CHARMM internal coordinates of N, CA and C (Angstrom, degrees):
IC EDIT
DIST 1 N 1 CA 1.4370
DIST 1 CA 1 C 1.5266
ANGL 1 N 1 CA 1 C 107.88
DIST 1 C 2 N 1.3053
ANGL 1 CA 1 C 2 N 115.27
DIHE 1 N 1 CA 1 C 2 N 130.74
DIST 2 N 2 CA 1.4534
ANGL 1 C 2 N 2 CA 119.71
DIHE 1 CA 1 C 2 N 2 CA -178.98
DIST 2 CA 2 C 1.5209
ANGL 2 N 2 CA 2 C 110.90
DIHE 1 C 2 N 2 CA 2 C -90.63
DIST 2 C 3 N 1.3115
ANGL 2 CA 2 C 3 N 115.51
DIHE 2 N 2 CA 2 C 3 N 168.36
DIST 3 N 3 CA 1.4580
ANGL 2 C 3 N 3 CA 121.16
DIHE 2 CA 2 C 3 N 3 CA -177.08
DIST 3 CA 3 C 1.5257
ANGL 3 N 3 CA 3 C 112.43
DIHE 2 C 3 N 3 CA 3 C -58.78
DIST 3 C 4 N 1.3188
ANGL 3 CA 3 C 4 N 116.47
DIHE 3 N 3 CA 3 C 4 N -41.34
DIST 4 N 4 CA 1.4652
ANGL 3 C 4 N 4 CA 119.73
DIHE 3 CA 3 C 4 N 4 CA 178.66
DIST 4 CA 4 C 1.5149
ANGL 4 N 4 CA 4 C 111.43
DIHE 3 C 4 N 4 CA 4 C -64.25
DIST 4 C 5 N 1.3261
ANGL 4 CA 4 C 5 N 116.90
DIHE 4 N 4 CA 4 C 5 N -35.83
DIST 5 N 5 CA 1.4622
ANGL 4 C 5 N 5 CA 120.68
DIHE 4 CA 4 C 5 N 5 CA 177.43
DIST 5 CA 5 C 1.5197
ANGL 5 N 5 CA 5 C 111.03
DIHE 4 C 5 N 5 CA 5 C -64.74
DIST 5 C 6 N 1.3285
ANGL 5 CA 5 C 6 N 116.85
DIHE 5 N 5 CA 5 C 6 N -39.61
DIST 6 N 6 CA 1.4608
ANGL 5 C 6 N 6 CA 121.03
DIHE 5 CA 5 C 6 N 6 CA 179.81
DIST 6 CA 6 C 1.5203
ANGL 6 N 6 CA 6 C 109.74
DIHE 5 C 6 N 6 CA 6 C -66.09
DIST 6 C 7 N 1.3237
ANGL 6 CA 6 C 7 N 117.26
DIHE 6 N 6 CA 6 C 7 N -40.21
DIST 7 N 7 CA 1.4671
ANGL 6 C 7 N 7 CA 120.80
DIHE 6 CA 6 C 7 N 7 CA 178.31
DIST 7 CA 7 C 1.5219
ANGL 7 N 7 CA 7 C 110.96
DIHE 6 C 7 N 7 CA 7 C -64.45
DIST 7 C 8 N 1.3380
ANGL 7 CA 7 C 8 N 116.93
DIHE 7 N 7 CA 7 C 8 N -38.01
DIST 8 N 8 CA 1.4603
ANGL 7 C 8 N 8 CA 120.48
DIHE 7 CA 7 C 8 N 8 CA 177.71
DIST 8 CA 8 C 1.5243
ANGL 8 N 8 CA 8 C 110.72
DIHE 7 C 8 N 8 CA 8 C -66.52
DIST 8 C 9 N 1.3308
ANGL 8 CA 8 C 9 N 116.42
DIHE 8 N 8 CA 8 C 9 N -37.52
DIST 9 N 9 CA 1.4600
ANGL 8 C 9 N 9 CA 119.97
DIHE 8 CA 8 C 9 N 9 CA 178.81
DIST 9 CA 9 C 1.5210
ANGL 9 N 9 CA 9 C 111.47
DIHE 8 C 9 N 9 CA 9 C -63.41
DIST 9 C 10 N 1.3158
ANGL 9 CA 9 C 10 N 116.57
DIHE 9 N 9 CA 9 C 10 N -35.16
DIST 10 N 10 CA 1.4570
ANGL 9 C 10 N 10 CA 120.57
DIHE 9 CA 9 C 10 N 10 CA -178.84
DIST 10 CA 10 C 1.5227
ANGL 10 N 10 CA 10 C 111.59
DIHE 9 C 10 N 10 CA 10 C -65.67
DIST 10 C 11 N 1.3279
ANGL 10 CA 10 C 11 N 117.41
DIHE 10 N 10 CA 10 C 11 N -22.46
DIST 11 N 11 CA 1.4604
ANGL 10 C 11 N 11 CA 120.13
DIHE 10 CA 10 C 11 N 11 CA -179.67
DIST 11 CA 11 C 1.5274
ANGL 11 N 11 CA 11 C 112.74
DIHE 10 C 11 N 11 CA 11 C -88.62
DIST 11 C 12 N 1.3300
ANGL 11 CA 11 C 12 N 117.64
DIHE 11 N 11 CA 11 C 12 N -10.64
DIST 12 N 12 CA 1.4618
ANGL 11 C 12 N 12 CA 120.87
DIHE 11 CA 11 C 12 N 12 CA -179.20
DIST 12 CA 12 C 1.5310
ANGL 12 N 12 CA 12 C 111.21
DIHE 11 C 12 N 12 CA 12 C -73.61
DIST 12 C 13 N 1.3116
ANGL 12 CA 12 C 13 N 115.21
DIHE 12 N 12 CA 12 C 13 N 160.31
DIST 13 N 13 CA 1.4560
ANGL 12 C 13 N 13 CA 120.39
DIHE 12 CA 12 C 13 N 13 CA 176.95
DIST 13 CA 13 C 1.5233
ANGL 13 N 13 CA 13 C 109.93
DIHE 12 C 13 N 13 CA 13 C -79.24
DIST 13 C 14 N 1.3127
ANGL 13 CA 13 C 14 N 115.53
DIHE 13 N 13 CA 13 C 14 N 164.32
DIST 14 N 14 CA 1.4612
ANGL 13 C 14 N 14 CA 121.69
DIHE 13 CA 13 C 14 N 14 CA -175.87
DIST 14 CA 14 C 1.5262
ANGL 14 N 14 CA 14 C 111.98
DIHE 13 C 14 N 14 CA 14 C -60.91
DIST 14 C 15 N 1.3136
ANGL 14 CA 14 C 15 N 117.38
DIHE 14 N 14 CA 14 C 15 N -42.29
DIST 15 N 15 CA 1.4670
ANGL 14 C 15 N 15 CA 120.67
DIHE 14 CA 14 C 15 N 15 CA -178.80
DIST 15 CA 15 C 1.5309
ANGL 15 N 15 CA 15 C 111.13
DIHE 14 C 15 N 15 CA 15 C -62.35
DIST 15 C 16 N 1.3154
ANGL 15 CA 15 C 16 N 115.98
DIHE 15 N 15 CA 15 C 16 N -40.63
DIST 16 N 16 CA 1.4670
ANGL 15 C 16 N 16 CA 119.90
DIHE 15 CA 15 C 16 N 16 CA 179.10
DIST 16 CA 16 C 1.5254
ANGL 16 N 16 CA 16 C 110.55
DIHE 15 C 16 N 16 CA 16 C -67.24
DIST 16 C 17 N 1.3370
ANGL 16 CA 16 C 17 N 116.26
DIHE 16 N 16 CA 16 C 17 N -38.22
DIST 17 N 17 CA 1.4583
ANGL 16 C 17 N 17 CA 120.20
DIHE 16 CA 16 C 17 N 17 CA 178.57
DIST 17 CA 17 C 1.5274
ANGL 17 N 17 CA 17 C 111.18
DIHE 16 C 17 N 17 CA 17 C -65.41
DIST 17 C 18 N 1.3240
ANGL 17 CA 17 C 18 N 116.73
DIHE 17 N 17 CA 17 C 18 N -40.74
DIST 18 N 18 CA 1.4638
ANGL 17 C 18 N 18 CA 120.23
DIHE 17 CA 17 C 18 N 18 CA 178.70
DIST 18 CA 18 C 1.5226
ANGL 18 N 18 CA 18 C 111.33
DIHE 17 C 18 N 18 CA 18 C -64.65
DIST 18 C 19 N 1.3367
ANGL 18 CA 18 C 19 N 117.13
DIHE 18 N 18 CA 18 C 19 N -38.92
DIST 19 N 19 CA 1.4634
ANGL 18 C 19 N 19 CA 120.54
DIHE 18 CA 18 C 19 N 19 CA 177.15
DIST 19 CA 19 C 1.5231
ANGL 19 N 19 CA 19 C 110.36
DIHE 18 C 19 N 19 CA 19 C -65.13
DIST 19 C 20 N 1.3273
ANGL 19 CA 19 C 20 N 116.70
DIHE 19 N 19 CA 19 C 20 N -43.03
DIST 20 N 20 CA 1.4630
ANGL 19 C 20 N 20 CA 121.58
DIHE 19 CA 19 C 20 N 20 CA 178.19
DIST 20 CA 20 C 1.5269
ANGL 20 N 20 CA 20 C 110.26
DIHE 19 C 20 N 20 CA 20 C -62.58
DIST 20 C 21 N 1.3325
ANGL 20 CA 20 C 21 N 117.09
DIHE 20 N 20 CA 20 C 21 N -39.37
DIST 21 N 21 CA 1.4602
ANGL 20 C 21 N 21 CA 121.96
DIHE 20 CA 20 C 21 N 21 CA 178.77
DIST 21 CA 21 C 1.5253
ANGL 21 N 21 CA 21 C 110.71
DIHE 20 C 21 N 21 CA 21 C -63.80
DIST 21 C 22 N 1.3260
ANGL 21 CA 21 C 22 N 117.19
DIHE 21 N 21 CA 21 C 22 N -45.57
DIST 22 N 22 CA 1.4697
ANGL 21 C 22 N 22 CA 120.85
DIHE 21 CA 21 C 22 N 22 CA 178.75
DIST 22 CA 22 C 1.5265
ANGL 22 N 22 CA 22 C 111.50
DIHE 21 C 22 N 22 CA 22 C -61.18
DIST 22 C 23 N 1.3257
ANGL 22 CA 22 C 23 N 116.14
DIHE 22 N 22 CA 22 C 23 N -43.71
DIST 23 N 23 CA 1.4676
ANGL 22 C 23 N 23 CA 120.55
DIHE 22 CA 22 C 23 N 23 CA 179.39
DIST 23 CA 23 C 1.5333
ANGL 23 N 23 CA 23 C 111.03
DIHE 22 C 23 N 23 CA 23 C -62.81
DIST 23 C 24 N 1.3237
ANGL 23 CA 23 C 24 N 116.22
DIHE 23 N 23 CA 23 C 24 N -41.54
DIST 24 N 24 CA 1.4632
ANGL 23 C 24 N 24 CA 120.54
DIHE 23 CA 23 C 24 N 24 CA -178.84
DIST 24 CA 24 C 1.5281
ANGL 24 N 24 CA 24 C 111.14
DIHE 23 C 24 N 24 CA 24 C -68.10
DIST 24 C 25 N 1.3202
ANGL 24 CA 24 C 25 N 117.11
DIHE 24 N 24 CA 24 C 25 N -37.84
DIST 25 N 25 CA 1.4692
ANGL 24 C 25 N 25 CA 120.79
DIHE 24 CA 24 C 25 N 25 CA 177.75
DIST 25 CA 25 C 1.5186
ANGL 25 N 25 CA 25 C 110.29
DIHE 24 C 25 N 25 CA 25 C -63.43
DIST 25 C 26 N 1.3336
ANGL 25 CA 25 C 26 N 116.72
DIHE 25 N 25 CA 25 C 26 N -43.70
DIST 26 N 26 CA 1.4738
ANGL 25 C 26 N 26 CA 120.15
DIHE 25 CA 25 C 26 N 26 CA 178.65
DIST 26 CA 26 C 1.5254
ANGL 26 N 26 CA 26 C 111.05
DIHE 25 C 26 N 26 CA 26 C -64.32
DIST 26 C 27 N 1.3248
ANGL 26 CA 26 C 27 N 116.20
DIHE 26 N 26 CA 26 C 27 N -41.45
DIST 27 N 27 CA 1.4655
ANGL 26 C 27 N 27 CA 120.65
DIHE 26 CA 26 C 27 N 27 CA 179.17
DIST 27 CA 27 C 1.5281
ANGL 27 N 27 CA 27 C 111.35
DIHE 26 C 27 N 27 CA 27 C -64.90
DIST 27 C 28 N 1.3366
ANGL 27 CA 27 C 28 N 116.88
DIHE 27 N 27 CA 27 C 28 N -37.97
DIST 28 N 28 CA 1.4664
ANGL 27 C 28 N 28 CA 121.14
DIHE 27 CA 27 C 28 N 28 CA 178.94
DIST 28 CA 28 C 1.5268
ANGL 28 N 28 CA 28 C 110.54
DIHE 27 C 28 N 28 CA 28 C -67.08
DIST 28 C 29 N 1.3200
ANGL 28 CA 28 C 29 N 116.97
DIHE 28 N 28 CA 28 C 29 N -40.47
DIST 29 N 29 CA 1.4616
ANGL 28 C 29 N 29 CA 120.09
DIHE 28 CA 28 C 29 N 29 CA 178.34
DIST 29 CA 29 C 1.5252
ANGL 29 N 29 CA 29 C 110.97
DIHE 28 C 29 N 29 CA 29 C -63.36
DIST 29 C 30 N 1.3192
ANGL 29 CA 29 C 30 N 115.91
DIHE 29 N 29 CA 29 C 30 N -41.05
DIST 30 N 30 CA 1.4586
ANGL 29 C 30 N 30 CA 120.44
DIHE 29 CA 29 C 30 N 30 CA 178.26
DIST 30 CA 30 C 1.5300
ANGL 30 N 30 CA 30 C 110.71
DIHE 29 C 30 N 30 CA 30 C -64.87
DIST 30 C 31 N 1.3281
ANGL 30 CA 30 C 31 N 116.57
DIHE 30 N 30 CA 30 C 31 N -40.65
DIST 31 N 31 CA 1.4692
ANGL 30 C 31 N 31 CA 120.92
DIHE 30 CA 30 C 31 N 31 CA 179.94
DIST 31 CA 31 C 1.5236
ANGL 31 N 31 CA 31 C 111.08
DIHE 30 C 31 N 31 CA 31 C -65.97
DIST 31 C 32 N 1.3381
ANGL 31 CA 31 C 32 N 117.22
DIHE 31 N 31 CA 31 C 32 N -39.90
DIST 32 N 32 CA 1.4647
ANGL 31 C 32 N 32 CA 120.35
DIHE 31 CA 31 C 32 N 32 CA 178.21
DIST 32 CA 32 C 1.5208
ANGL 32 N 32 CA 32 C 110.85
DIHE 31 C 32 N 32 CA 32 C -64.05
DIST 32 C 33 N 1.3254
ANGL 32 CA 32 C 33 N 117.18
DIHE 32 N 32 CA 32 C 33 N -40.45
DIST 33 N 33 CA 1.4553
ANGL 32 C 33 N 33 CA 121.48
DIHE 32 CA 32 C 33 N 33 CA 178.82
DIST 33 CA 33 C 1.5296
ANGL 33 N 33 CA 33 C 110.70
DIHE 32 C 33 N 33 CA 33 C -64.67
DIST 33 C 34 N 1.3268
ANGL 33 CA 33 C 34 N 116.71
DIHE 33 N 33 CA 33 C 34 N -45.44
DIST 34 N 34 CA 1.4576
ANGL 33 C 34 N 34 CA 119.99
DIHE 33 CA 33 C 34 N 34 CA 179.24
DIST 34 CA 34 C 1.5257
ANGL 34 N 34 CA 34 C 111.56
DIHE 33 C 34 N 34 CA 34 C -65.67
DIST 34 C 35 N 1.3211
ANGL 34 CA 34 C 35 N 116.30
DIHE 34 N 34 CA 34 C 35 N -31.51
DIST 35 N 35 CA 1.4667
ANGL 34 C 35 N 35 CA 120.10
DIHE 34 CA 34 C 35 N 35 CA 177.81
DIST 35 CA 35 C 1.5268
ANGL 35 N 35 CA 35 C 110.39
DIHE 34 C 35 N 35 CA 35 C -66.91
DIST 35 C 36 N 1.3271
ANGL 35 CA 35 C 36 N 116.87
DIHE 35 N 35 CA 35 C 36 N -37.56
DIST 36 N 36 CA 1.4699
ANGL 35 C 36 N 36 CA 121.49
DIHE 35 CA 35 C 36 N 36 CA 179.46
DIST 36 CA 36 C 1.5251
ANGL 36 N 36 CA 36 C 112.13
DIHE 35 C 36 N 36 CA 36 C -65.64
DIST 36 C 37 N 1.3202
ANGL 36 CA 36 C 37 N 116.55
DIHE 36 N 36 CA 36 C 37 N -37.96
DIST 37 N 37 CA 1.4584
ANGL 36 C 37 N 37 CA 120.02
DIHE 36 CA 36 C 37 N 37 CA -178.56
DIST 37 CA 37 C 1.5211
ANGL 37 N 37 CA 37 C 112.01
DIHE 36 C 37 N 37 CA 37 C -93.84
DIST 37 C 38 N 1.3160
ANGL 37 CA 37 C 38 N 116.81
DIHE 37 N 37 CA 37 C 38 N 10.74
DIST 38 N 38 CA 1.4727
ANGL 37 C 38 N 38 CA 124.74
DIHE 37 CA 37 C 38 N 38 CA 174.52
DIST 38 CA 38 C 1.5231
ANGL 38 N 38 CA 38 C 113.05
DIHE 37 C 38 N 38 CA 38 C 61.30
DIST 38 C 39 N 1.3264
ANGL 38 CA 38 C 39 N 117.33
DIHE 38 N 38 CA 38 C 39 N 37.33
DIST 39 N 39 CA 1.4528
ANGL 38 C 39 N 39 CA 120.56
DIHE 38 CA 38 C 39 N 39 CA 176.00
DIST 39 CA 39 C 1.5220
ANGL 39 N 39 CA 39 C 111.94
DIHE 38 C 39 N 39 CA 39 C -107.70
DIST 39 C 40 N 1.3142
ANGL 39 CA 39 C 40 N 116.91
DIHE 39 N 39 CA 39 C 40 N -3.89
DIST 40 N 40 CA 1.4609
ANGL 39 C 40 N 40 CA 121.04
DIHE 39 CA 39 C 40 N 40 CA -177.98
DIST 40 CA 40 C 1.5192
ANGL 40 N 40 CA 40 C 109.26
DIHE 39 C 40 N 40 CA 40 C -87.27
DIST 40 C 41 N 1.3151
ANGL 40 CA 40 C 41 N 116.60
DIHE 40 N 40 CA 40 C 41 N 123.89
DIST 41 N 41 CA 1.4603
ANGL 40 C 41 N 41 CA 120.26
DIHE 40 CA 40 C 41 N 41 CA -179.02
DIST 41 CA 41 C 1.5189
ANGL 41 N 41 CA 41 C 111.64
DIHE 40 C 41 N 41 CA 41 C -78.97
DIST 41 C 42 N 1.3348
ANGL 41 CA 41 C 42 N 116.79
DIHE 41 N 41 CA 41 C 42 N -38.49
DIST 42 N 42 CA 1.4550
ANGL 41 C 42 N 42 CA 121.43
DIHE 41 CA 41 C 42 N 42 CA 179.47
DIST 42 CA 42 C 1.5336
ANGL 42 N 42 CA 42 C 107.97
DIHE 41 C 42 N 42 CA 42 C -100.79
DIST 42 C 43 N 1.3246
ANGL 42 CA 42 C 43 N 116.93
DIHE 42 N 42 CA 42 C 43 N 97.28
DIST 43 N 43 CA 1.4624
ANGL 42 C 43 N 43 CA 120.59
DIHE 42 CA 42 C 43 N 43 CA -174.28
DIST 43 CA 43 C 1.5289
ANGL 43 N 43 CA 43 C 112.34
DIHE 42 C 43 N 43 CA 43 C -72.85
DIST 43 C 44 N 1.3113
ANGL 43 CA 43 C 44 N 118.32
DIHE 43 N 43 CA 43 C 44 N -15.75
DIST 44 N 44 CA 1.4609
ANGL 43 C 44 N 44 CA 121.39
DIHE 43 CA 43 C 44 N 44 CA 177.56
DIST 44 CA 44 C 1.5294
ANGL 44 N 44 CA 44 C 112.20
DIHE 43 C 44 N 44 CA 44 C -81.20
DIST 44 C 45 N 1.3182
ANGL 44 CA 44 C 45 N 117.03
DIHE 44 N 44 CA 44 C 45 N -9.17
DIST 45 N 45 CA 1.4547
ANGL 44 C 45 N 45 CA 121.30
DIHE 44 CA 44 C 45 N 45 CA -175.86
DIST 45 CA 45 C 1.5270
ANGL 45 N 45 CA 45 C 111.87
DIHE 44 C 45 N 45 CA 45 C -60.49
DIST 45 C 46 N 1.3206
ANGL 45 CA 45 C 46 N 117.94
DIHE 45 N 45 CA 45 C 46 N -41.39
DIST 46 N 46 CA 1.4607
ANGL 45 C 46 N 46 CA 121.26
DIHE 45 CA 45 C 46 N 46 CA -179.13
DIST 46 CA 46 C 1.5317
ANGL 46 N 46 CA 46 C 110.61
DIHE 45 C 46 N 46 CA 46 C -62.05
DIST 46 C 47 N 1.3238
ANGL 46 CA 46 C 47 N 117.21
DIHE 46 N 46 CA 46 C 47 N -42.74
DIST 47 N 47 CA 1.4644
ANGL 46 C 47 N 47 CA 120.25
DIHE 46 CA 46 C 47 N 47 CA 179.06
DIST 47 CA 47 C 1.5252
ANGL 47 N 47 CA 47 C 111.46
DIHE 46 C 47 N 47 CA 47 C -68.35
DIST 47 C 48 N 1.3179
ANGL 47 CA 47 C 48 N 116.55
DIHE 47 N 47 CA 47 C 48 N -39.07
DIST 48 N 48 CA 1.4602
ANGL 47 C 48 N 48 CA 120.95
DIHE 47 CA 47 C 48 N 48 CA 178.98
DIST 48 CA 48 C 1.5218
ANGL 48 N 48 CA 48 C 110.69
DIHE 47 C 48 N 48 CA 48 C -63.20
DIST 48 C 49 N 1.3194
ANGL 48 CA 48 C 49 N 116.47
DIHE 48 N 48 CA 48 C 49 N -42.15
DIST 49 N 49 CA 1.4619
ANGL 48 C 49 N 49 CA 120.29
DIHE 48 CA 48 C 49 N 49 CA 179.37
DIST 49 CA 49 C 1.5234
ANGL 49 N 49 CA 49 C 111.39
DIHE 48 C 49 N 49 CA 49 C -66.79
DIST 49 C 50 N 1.3240
ANGL 49 CA 49 C 50 N 117.31
DIHE 49 N 49 CA 49 C 50 N -35.70
DIST 50 N 50 CA 1.4616
ANGL 49 C 50 N 50 CA 120.26
DIHE 49 CA 49 C 50 N 50 CA 177.07
DIST 50 CA 50 C 1.5271
ANGL 50 N 50 CA 50 C 110.85
DIHE 49 C 50 N 50 CA 50 C -63.48
DIST 50 C 51 N 1.3128
ANGL 50 CA 50 C 51 N 116.24
DIHE 50 N 50 CA 50 C 51 N -39.63
DIST 51 N 51 CA 1.4657
ANGL 50 C 51 N 51 CA 120.31
DIHE 50 CA 50 C 51 N 51 CA 177.46
DIST 51 CA 51 C 1.5242
ANGL 51 N 51 CA 51 C 110.94
DIHE 50 C 51 N 51 CA 51 C -67.83
DIST 51 C 52 N 1.3301
ANGL 51 CA 51 C 52 N 117.06
DIHE 51 N 51 CA 51 C 52 N -36.58
DIST 52 N 52 CA 1.4577
ANGL 51 C 52 N 52 CA 120.61
DIHE 51 CA 51 C 52 N 52 CA 177.15
DIST 52 CA 52 C 1.5257
ANGL 52 N 52 CA 52 C 110.88
DIHE 51 C 52 N 52 CA 52 C -65.13
DIST 52 C 53 N 1.3250
ANGL 52 CA 52 C 53 N 116.88
DIHE 52 N 52 CA 52 C 53 N -37.88
DIST 53 N 53 CA 1.4603
ANGL 52 C 53 N 53 CA 121.22
DIHE 52 CA 52 C 53 N 53 CA 177.20
DIST 53 CA 53 C 1.5263
ANGL 53 N 53 CA 53 C 109.72
DIHE 52 C 53 N 53 CA 53 C -62.30
DIST 53 C 54 N 1.3111
ANGL 53 CA 53 C 54 N 116.63
DIHE 53 N 53 CA 53 C 54 N -43.20
DIST 54 N 54 CA 1.4603
ANGL 53 C 54 N 54 CA 120.82
DIHE 53 CA 53 C 54 N 54 CA 178.89
DIST 54 CA 54 C 1.5272
ANGL 54 N 54 CA 54 C 110.75
DIHE 53 C 54 N 54 CA 54 C -63.14
DIST 54 C 55 N 1.3277
ANGL 54 CA 54 C 55 N 116.72
DIHE 54 N 54 CA 54 C 55 N -39.72
DIST 55 N 55 CA 1.4673
ANGL 54 C 55 N 55 CA 119.77
DIHE 54 CA 54 C 55 N 55 CA 178.37
DIST 55 CA 55 C 1.5209
ANGL 55 N 55 CA 55 C 111.28
DIHE 54 C 55 N 55 CA 55 C -63.88
DIST 55 C 56 N 1.3326
ANGL 55 CA 55 C 56 N 116.15
DIHE 55 N 55 CA 55 C 56 N -43.19
DIST 56 N 56 CA 1.4647
ANGL 55 C 56 N 56 CA 120.18
DIHE 55 CA 55 C 56 N 56 CA 179.23
DIST 56 CA 56 C 1.5301
ANGL 56 N 56 CA 56 C 111.13
DIHE 55 C 56 N 56 CA 56 C -63.23
DIST 56 C 57 N 1.3277
ANGL 56 CA 56 C 57 N 116.44
DIHE 56 N 56 CA 56 C 57 N -42.35
DIST 57 N 57 CA 1.4661
ANGL 56 C 57 N 57 CA 119.76
DIHE 56 CA 56 C 57 N 57 CA 178.63
DIST 57 CA 57 C 1.5203
ANGL 57 N 57 CA 57 C 111.11
DIHE 56 C 57 N 57 CA 57 C -64.58
DIST 57 C 58 N 1.3172
ANGL 57 CA 57 C 58 N 117.40
DIHE 57 N 57 CA 57 C 58 N -36.18
DIST 58 N 58 CA 1.4557
ANGL 57 C 58 N 58 CA 121.33
DIHE 57 CA 57 C 58 N 58 CA 178.44
DIST 58 CA 58 C 1.5167
ANGL 58 N 58 CA 58 C 110.59
DIHE 57 C 58 N 58 CA 58 C -65.06
DIST 58 C 59 N 1.3255
ANGL 58 CA 58 C 59 N 116.91
DIHE 58 N 58 CA 58 C 59 N -43.95
DIST 59 N 59 CA 1.4631
ANGL 58 C 59 N 59 CA 120.49
DIHE 58 CA 58 C 59 N 59 CA 178.80
DIST 59 CA 59 C 1.5197
ANGL 59 N 59 CA 59 C 110.66
DIHE 58 C 59 N 59 CA 59 C -62.94
DIST 59 C 60 N 1.3280
ANGL 59 CA 59 C 60 N 117.06
DIHE 59 N 59 CA 59 C 60 N -41.97
DIST 60 N 60 CA 1.4626
ANGL 59 C 60 N 60 CA 120.32
DIHE 59 CA 59 C 60 N 60 CA 177.86
DIST 60 CA 60 C 1.5302
ANGL 60 N 60 CA 60 C 111.53
DIHE 59 C 60 N 60 CA 60 C -63.70
DIST 60 C 61 N 1.3186
ANGL 60 CA 60 C 61 N 117.26
DIHE 60 N 60 CA 60 C 61 N -38.70
DIST 61 N 61 CA 1.4593
ANGL 60 C 61 N 61 CA 120.83
DIHE 60 CA 60 C 61 N 61 CA 177.93
DIST 61 CA 61 C 1.5252
ANGL 61 N 61 CA 61 C 110.52
DIHE 60 C 61 N 61 CA 61 C -65.65
DIST 61 C 62 N 1.3150
ANGL 61 CA 61 C 62 N 116.68
DIHE 61 N 61 CA 61 C 62 N -40.56
DIST 62 N 62 CA 1.4582
ANGL 61 C 62 N 62 CA 120.11
DIHE 61 CA 61 C 62 N 62 CA 178.14
DIST 62 CA 62 C 1.5176
ANGL 62 N 62 CA 62 C 111.35
DIHE 61 C 62 N 62 CA 62 C -63.11
DIST 62 C 63 N 1.3191
ANGL 62 CA 62 C 63 N 117.27
DIHE 62 N 62 CA 62 C 63 N -32.26
DIST 63 N 63 CA 1.4539
ANGL 62 C 63 N 63 CA 121.03
DIHE 62 CA 62 C 63 N 63 CA 178.34
DIST 63 CA 63 C 1.5278
ANGL 63 N 63 CA 63 C 111.94
DIHE 62 C 63 N 63 CA 63 C -77.85
DIST 63 C 64 N 1.3264
ANGL 63 CA 63 C 64 N 116.68
DIHE 63 N 63 CA 63 C 64 N -6.77
DIST 64 N 64 CA 1.4519
ANGL 63 C 64 N 64 CA 120.16
DIHE 63 CA 63 C 64 N 64 CA 177.94
DIST 64 CA 64 C 1.5078
ANGL 64 N 64 CA 64 C 114.44
DIHE 63 C 64 N 64 CA 64 C 94.50
DIST 64 C 65 N 1.3100
ANGL 64 CA 64 C 65 N 116.65
DIHE 64 N 64 CA 64 C 65 N 13.48
DIST 65 N 65 CA 1.4636
ANGL 64 C 65 N 65 CA 121.28
DIHE 64 CA 64 C 65 N 65 CA -179.51
DIST 65 CA 65 C 1.5112
ANGL 65 N 65 CA 65 C 109.54
DIHE 64 C 65 N 65 CA 65 C -96.98
DIST 65 C 66 N 1.3129
ANGL 65 CA 65 C 66 N 118.11
DIHE 65 N 65 CA 65 C 66 N 129.68
DIST 66 N 66 CA 1.4656
ANGL 65 C 66 N 66 CA 121.20
DIHE 65 CA 65 C 66 N 66 CA 176.63
DIST 66 CA 66 C 1.5176
ANGL 66 N 66 CA 66 C 108.71
DIHE 65 C 66 N 66 CA 66 C -79.36
DIST 66 C 67 N 1.3474
ANGL 66 CA 66 C 67 N 116.25
DIHE 66 N 66 CA 66 C 67 N 129.83
DIST 67 N 67 CA 1.4537
ANGL 66 C 67 N 67 CA 120.51
DIHE 66 CA 66 C 67 N 67 CA -179.78
DIST 67 CA 67 C 1.5051
ANGL 67 N 67 CA 67 C 109.38
DIHE 66 C 67 N 67 CA 67 C -115.85
END
COOR INIT
IC SEED 1 N 1 CA 1 C
IC BUILD
């Protein structure tokens, strides 16, 4: 996720952020599973998604939402 993407996320509403968080968590779980069975071509994807999840949770916390 680039800096401009993070700034755009900060302008989204809480419901949209929660939906994005759920989607990212599911995608990260799928990437971890594919990494275990050696079908994932981009092995850094799982780590990148984990960092994106942390960014989303941080934005939600800043907005005052408990995650």
